[in-house]
C-alpha positions, 0 to 999 in steps of 0.5 A: 883913824876916826877923829884925827886932826889934819894940819894940811898946808901948802907944803904938803900940797906941793910935795904931794903934786911932785909925788903924784906925778911920779906915781901916775907915770909909773902906774901907767908904765906898770899897767902897760906891762901888767894889765890891771896892776895895783900900785902901792905908795908907802909913806913913813916918818916920825910922829908929827912929821906930816904923814897923814897930811901928805897922804891926804894931799896925795890922794886928793891930787891923784883923784883930780888926775883921774886916778882912784886912790885909797888911803890906809893908815897903819896906825890902825894896825896896832895889836893893842888898842890905844885905851890899853896901850900904855898899861901894856907898854908899862908892863914890860918897861917899854921893851917891845915898843916899835915895829913889832907892835903892828899886826903885820898879818892883818895888814898883809891880808888887807893889802892882798885884798887890795891887790886882788880887787876884793872887799876887805874888813879893816880896823879903824881906831876911834881916837876919842874912845881909844877903841878899834872899830871895823870898816868894810872897803871895796878895793875893786874901786881903787887903783892906788893904795896910799899907805902911811904910818910910822913903819909903812916902809916895812911893806917891802912890796910897795911900788914907791917908798917915801920917807919924811926926814924929820925927827919927833924933836922937830915936830913937837908943835904938830904933835901937840896941835893934833893931840893924838897922845899925851905929851908926858915922860912916858910918851917921850920914851915911846918916841925915842924907841920909835925913832930907832925903828923908823930911821932903820927903814930910811934906806928903803926910800925912793923919795926923801921929803926934806925939812922944808918939804922939798922932794928929792930922789934917794941916792940908793934905795934898798933892794926889797926883794932880798929881805922878803915882803913885810917887816915883822914876818 
């Protein structure tokens, strides 16, 4: 997202190092079994939980270890641009806030381009203008796709799913500092609706990032194969 503000701290860097170690081990194993395997990490969490900071820190760590990363922010995949989103939500009294707001077909297409080493035309939200731009990415130059966003764990063919276990009530300060959206009564209604959809994906996580940003294994991650490839499909 153009104009985004990242609040990276040592906790993000430390958590990223733990996750990167697992990514590298699994990537090497999968590439031995299937030459040229392209690895996907999905990172979900509520607004202000540090998804973008963790994704950036993970990508930096992977690059230092000789792995070529690419970050994909799913916040770029809303069907309605930020400049029009409030009016659209008001029109149906916020009934459709949630996972259905993503353009899952476009997201699925861009991820397929990554898997196939193709160039891809991708959306990119300009936070300042509130409009959606387009950028071209050459996925042949990436080994790992780091996908972050509210509903990133809806990408059910991800190799590794990470869930940041913080609610929007616990991250109000970060939301204010980043200033991506106005903090008003409308925003609170959105955050409550998003909370329900985001927490519904928690069971899919392989790794849980706790309140102190410690990284632990999930006891029993869900089986993606039973449900299909993508949420909203």
